[in-house]
C-alpha positions in Angstrom: 77.8 102.5 64.7 78.9 106.1 64.3 78.4 106.1 60.5 74.8 104.7 61.0 74.1 107.4 63.5 75.4 110.1 61.2 73.2 108.8 58.4 70.2 108.8 60.7 70.9 112.3 61.9 71.5 113.5 58.3 68.1 112.1 57.1 66.4 113.6 60.1 68.0 117.0 59.4 66.9 116.8 55.7 63.4 115.9 56.8 63.2 118.8 59.2 64.6 121.3 56.6 62.0 120.1 54.0 59.2 120.2 56.5 60.1 123.6 57.9 60.6 124.9 54.4 57.0 124.0 53.5 55.8 125.5 56.7 57.8 128.6 56.1 56.2 129.0 52.7 52.7 128.6 54.1 53.4 131.3 56.7 55.3 133.5 54.1 58.4 133.2 56.4 61.9 133.9 55.0 65.2 132.3 55.6 67.4 134.3 58.0 71.1 134.1 57.7 73.3 135.6 60.5 77.0 135.8 61.3 78.8 137.0 64.4 81.9 136.6 66.4 83.1 136.9 70.0 86.6 137.8 71.2 87.2 136.3 74.6 90.0 136.5 77.1 89.7 132.7 77.7 87.6 129.8 76.4 85.9 128.4 79.4 83.3 125.7 78.6 81.1 124.2 81.3 83.7 125.1 83.9 86.8 123.8 82.1 89.5 125.9 80.5 90.1 125.0 76.9 93.3 126.4 75.4 94.7 128.7 78.1 94.7 131.6 75.6 92.5 134.4 74.3 90.3 133.2 71.5 88.1 134.3 68.5 84.8 132.5 68.3 82.9 132.9 65.0 79.5 131.5 64.3 76.9 131.2 61.4 73.2 130.5 61.8 70.5 129.8 59.3 66.9 130.0 60.7 63.7 128.8 59.1 60.9 129.8 61.5 61.7 127.9 64.8 64.2 125.6 63.2 67.9 126.6 63.1 71.1 125.1 61.8 74.5 126.6 62.3 78.2 126.4 62.8 80.4 127.6 65.6 84.2 127.6 66.1 86.9 128.5 68.5 90.4 129.6 67.4 93.0 130.4 70.0 95.3 133.4 69.3 98.3 131.5 70.6 99.5 128.8 68.2 101.2 126.9 71.0 98.2 126.4 73.3 95.2 127.6 71.3 92.2 125.2 71.2 90.7 124.7 67.7 87.1 123.7 67.4 84.6 123.6 64.5 81.0 122.5 65.5 77.8 122.0 63.6 74.4 122.0 65.2 70.7 121.9 64.5 68.0 123.0 66.9 64.2 123.5 67.1 62.3 125.7 69.6 58.7 125.1 70.6 56.3 127.9 71.6 55.9 126.5 75.1 59.6 126.9 76.0 61.1 123.6 75.1 64.2 123.5 72.9 66.0 120.5 71.2 69.5 120.6 69.9 71.9 118.2 68.3 75.6 119.2 68.2 78.5 117.6 66.3 81.8 118.6 68.0 85.0 118.4 65.9 88.5 119.6 66.8 90.6 120.3 63.7 94.4 120.4 63.9 96.2 119.9 67.2 94.3 121.2 70.2 94.7 121.0 73.9 92.7 120.1 77.0 93.1 120.2 80.7 94.1 116.8 82.1 92.3 116.9 85.4 94.3 114.1 87.0 97.5 116.1 86.6 96.1 119.6 86.2 98.2 120.1 83.1 97.4 121.2 79.6 98.1 118.4 77.2 97.9 118.2 73.4 95.3 116.2 71.5 96.0 114.8 68.0 93.0 115.5 65.8 91.6 113.1 63.3 90.5 113.6 59.7 87.1 115.3 59.5 85.6 112.3 57.8 86.9 109.9 60.4 83.5 109.8 62.1 84.5 107.0 64.5 87.4 109.0 66.2 87.2 112.7 65.2 83.6 113.6 66.1 81.5 113.7 69.2 77.7 113.9 69.0 75.6 115.5 71.8 71.9 115.6 72.3 70.4 118.4 74.4 67.1 119.6 75.8 66.3 122.9 77.4 63.2 124.4 79.0 62.7 128.1 79.6 60.2 129.5 82.0 60.3 133.3 82.0 63.9 134.1 83.2 64.7 130.6 84.3 66.3 128.0 82.0 66.9 124.4 82.8 69.0 122.3 80.3 70.5 118.9 80.0 73.0 117.4 77.6 74.1 113.8 76.9 77.1 112.8 74.7 77.0 109.5 73.0 80.3 108.5 74.7 78.3 108.6 78.0 79.2 112.0 79.6 76.2 114.0 80.8 75.8 117.7 81.9 73.0 119.7 83.3 72.6 123.4 84.1 70.2 125.8 85.7 70.5 129.5 84.9 68.5 132.6 85.8 68.7 135.9 84.0 67.6 139.3 85.4 68.3 142.2 83.1 71.9 142.3 82.2 72.9 139.9 85.0 72.8 136.1 85.0 73.7 133.3 87.4 74.2 129.7 86.6 75.0 126.3 88.2 76.1 123.3 86.2 77.0 119.7 87.1 78.3 116.8 85.1 80.1 113.5 85.1 82.8 111.8 83.1 85.2 114.3 81.6 83.5 117.2 83.4 84.8 116.2 86.9 88.1 115.1 88.4 86.9 111.7 89.6 84.3 111.2 86.8 81.4 111.1 89.3 78.4 113.4 88.8 79.2 116.7 90.7 79.0 120.4 90.5 81.6 121.8 88.1 80.4 125.2 86.8 79.1 128.0 89.1 79.1 131.5 87.8 77.9 135.1 87.6 77.7 136.9 84.3 77.1 140.5 83.3 76.7 142.3 79.9 76.5 145.8 78.8 76.8 148.0 75.7 79.4 150.7 75.3 78.7 153.5 72.9 81.4 153.8 70.3 79.6 156.3 68.1 76.2 157.8 67.7 75.1 154.8 65.7 77.0 151.9 67.1 77.3 150.3 70.6 79.8 147.6 71.4 78.4 144.6 73.3 80.7 143.6 76.2 80.3 140.8 78.7 82.1 139.3 81.7 81.9 136.1 83.8 83.2 134.9 87.1 83.3 131.1 87.1 84.1 128.7 89.9 84.7 125.0 89.2 84.3 123.2 92.6 85.5 119.9 91.1 88.9 121.2 89.9 89.0 123.9 92.6 89.7 126.6 90.0 88.4 130.1 89.4 88.2 131.8 86.1 87.5 135.5 85.1 86.4 135.9 81.5 86.1 139.1 79.5 84.6 139.3 76.0 83.2 141.5 73.3 80.8 140.6 70.4 80.8 141.8 66.8 
């Protein structure tokens, strides 16, 4: 089933690229390739701590008009507890605020996760990249943006679901997320990610400003609080 799904997603991706390429030529648009990286004090994803270590998070994006494909990764700075991740994604944004995204999650090498039943970090043995049945997780996502308000929902083919509402005002943002399955201790749908974020730029020279950001995150399901500091390159 997974191989069939990957073939379908691959054909869909090729079709979108070809279609968007033709549209881009009609509009005299150009391909836009971008690369960046974040350095974070802790990798917190949807309320859960992955890796228990500072991490580097690089990412590539290739945009054709409103269509975008990209790759994103997480690499812990501690070899003992660092969570390794290498994801691929494809997204499309409509003019009226709707966004669609398909993400392929993959964890190369040995990584770790938080076992919420024991509250301990445990290792996970990774599969070969081409072992689509066991080494990959596919997620479908929708988001809708109305001015400063964004509502999003995500569904993994294994059955876990997650939804989030966020509001941004200037450099400050607040968000509330809820999920089920692996997102909560008992597996039931519940709030698991409540937070406050802030970003600013610090002048390093007359020509360059360093983007900094911080987050305060509360996970009511695990009853844990996280403080995250990061900078972008």
